[in-house]
N, C-alpha and C positions, 0 to 999 in steps of 0.2 A: 278537428281543427275547424276552428269557426271561420266560416267566410263573410265576407263584408262586400256589400252590392251596393252602387251606387245608381241610383235612378238616372241619373243622366252625367255626361262626362264634369269629370272637375275641370275648371280652368283658371289656369295659372298666371296672373297677368308677370308682365315682364320685370317690373321692379319688385314684385313678392320672389320672383325667381332668382334672381339676383341675391335680396337677403337672405336667403334659405341657404343659397352655395355660401354667402359669408358664415352664416351660421353653423354651418357645419365642418367647416375650416377650422373655425375658432373652437369646437367641440372637441374636433380632431388633436390639436396643438396645446389644449388644455390636459385633455387626459394623457396623450404622452407625457406632459410634464410632471403629472402629477402621481401617475401609479404602472406605468408599462414599464416591465425591464427592460436596459439599454443592451441585454444580451445574456444568453444561457449558455452556459459552460458545461459540457457533458465530461465527466471526469468517472474514469472506470480500471480496475484492473487489482494490482498486488494487494493484499491484507493488511502486511505490511507498511505501506505507505499510505493505507487509505486511513487510519487515525490521525495520524500527521497531516495529510492533505488536508481534513476536516476542520483540523486547528486552524491551520492557515486560510483555509477557504471563509471561516470564519472571520478569521480578522480583517482580510479582505472584503469582506460585505459589508462590514461597518464602515467603513470608509470612500464604499462603493455602492450606495444600498440600490442601485439599479440594475445590479450585475445579479444573475442568479448563477449558483453553483450547484450542480446534481453529480454525488458522487456514489459510487457503486464498487463493490469488491469484485470477486470472482477469482482471483490470484494474477501473476505478473503474465500468464499464459495466455491469459482473457484480456489483458490488456494491451497486449502484443497484437494480439490479432484484431483489437474491435478499435484503436488506434488504425491501422492497415486498412482496415475497412470502410472509416469514415464513422463508424460507430460510435466513437469516443470522439472529442474533439484533443482530448488529453490522456493516453495510457501511462497505468503506473505500472512498475517493474521495479522488482529490486535483486535483477540480477545483471550480470552482460549478456548484452545481446550476441547471439551465435548465427555461423553461417547458414543456418538454416530457417534462420527466422526472418521476416521480410526487412525491407531496407525501411527504417523511420530515422528519424531527427534525434538526437539524444540531449535530454536538458538535464545535467545535473543538479539535484534537490539534494544530497547529501551522503553520508556513509552509514554504513550501520556494521555492528560483528555480531556474530553468530554464535550464542550460549549453549552451550551441552548442559544440560539441567537434569536434575534427578530431585526425589521427595526430598523434603527437608528432614526425613528421620533418617537416611541415607548416611551410614558412616564414610564412606568415601568423599576425599576431597578434593583428588588429582586423579589424572588419567593421563598418559602417554597420548599423545596423536596416534600413533599403532594399536593402542588398545580401543579407541574411538571406532577406527576403522573397524577391528574383527568385531567389537561388539554390533555394530549398525550391519554388518556383514553376517551378522549370527554365527561368525566363529568362535566367540566369546560369549556362551548363553547360560552363565551360572555365574550368581554373584562371589561364589566361593572362591573361583580364579582370579579375584582382584581383589581378595583378602576379607568381602563380606561373608553374608549369609549362605549356607547351601538351600539356594534357591534360585529359581528360572528368573532371568532377566525379561522385562516385557518392555521391546523395543516401541516409540511410538515416531509416528514419522508424520511430517506431511505430505500433501497426496500429491501425483503427478500434475504438473502446471502450474505447481507454486514454486515463485522466485527463491525463497527459504530454501526449499527443497533440491532446485538445482545449484544451488550457488554451495552448499553443504555438499552434493555429490562431488559439484568439480572441484571446492578446495580440500576438502576431508577424504571422500572416499576413494577417488581417482580410477581406476580402472576395477574396481570392487565393487559387486551390484548388494542394495539393500536388501535385506533377506527378506523373504516372501511370509514372513510370521510376523514382520513389523504392520502396527496397526497407524491407519492412515487417518490425520486427521485435516479439516480444509480449513482452519483459521493458527495464528500463532495463540490466542488466546485456548482454541480445545485444545492445543497440545500441552499448554499451561494448565488449564484444569485436569487433563490425564493423567500429566505427573502429579500435580498436588493432590488429587484421590488416592493413588496407587504406591504403596511403600518399595515397589522392586522395578518402578517402570525409569526408563531413561529417553528423554527427548532433546530436542532442540527447538530453539526459538531467537526471534530479534531480540538483542540488547535494550532496546529502546520499551519493547513489551516485559521485560525481566521486573519481577518484584518480589515482595519476600514472603509468597505462596508457595516458593519452590526454590533449589538451592543449584546456583552456577559453579559447575566442578571448573577448578583450574586444566590448562590444556599445558604437556609439557613443563609445570610449575609456572605457570604465566596465568594470573587472572583476566577475567573476560570483561573489562571494564573501557570505560572512554579514552584515558592515559594512554592504558597500553592500545589501547586500537587502535590512536592518532600516531602513537612512536614507531607504530611497525612489529613491536614484541609480540603481538595476539595475532594468531596467525591464520583466523576465519572473518575476514572484513570485506563487505561486498557494497555496489554501488547502489544507491535509489534514484531510479530516473522520473522523471517526466516524457514520454513520447508521444510526437505529433506525425503527421502523415507526410507533411513538407514543415517550409519555413514558416510559423505563425504568424498572423497579422490579427490588427484590431483587438478587442477583449480578450481572448488567448493569449498573447505576447504578451499583453501587459499584466496577466495573473500570473504566469510564469516568471520573468521579471521581478514582480512581487516576492515570490517565492524563493528568489536566490538573492534578494536582499537584505539589506542588515538587521532589519525586525525579524522578517521572516527566520534567517537564518540564528536568530539569538533563541527563537522558540522550539527549535531544529535541535540545541543546545539543550535547551532546559528541559526537554522530552527526554532527553540521552541517546541522542542521534549526535553524528559527525558533522559538523558544518563544513560544506566548500571550501570555505573561506578560513 
């Protein structure tokens, strides 16, 4: 580091000192008005909510360019923990909070159905809820027990801590435990890719992330779609939450209110989720 030495003390006259202070204040005001963010919002958690939150954040920043929003995944468990510890201003969760979870303020963002999916080549189109339970518990382990080929079923699940897995276990599995032979994946996209690449696989994922690469099977004769989820006919529907440690204020409150507003809710519908409106 270069050191500069003065041969004699610098003398600043009073008038120059006042002018220097005014110039520094002016520079600070100009910098604040031209480039500095008015706030940084840290968001993290559910990989189901993450792509939706990214879309909403992009919309919000267009209207509020001084706000910076940082979004990361990690699963609902990470979102709940991060919001509780103050690591996130907003935690994302795709399941209900339980008595074991820390006390947090819930802000409903929307709702989502969970689709049970198979490979597109699979001839199975419909399963009863009881059959789904037995498949994921390992009590039905061959496709020939369901009218398919005499080949083993490859069960694909989400990882522990996932909100999608917790909702699936609560609403579908009940007291039954997931088979230890299940292959865990850390996101909806990974589940979808695994099932798409394996004609003997079965898994589950968010309806909002269902596409033509896999096939959703009917449950008890009811198709997994938005209309059936809204009407209550489709049985596997869970909430999508933003979570805060306390009642939010400032930029965090404004962003959450924006996400619950009409423009954001229209985007939620377009993305394949269910609006809270």
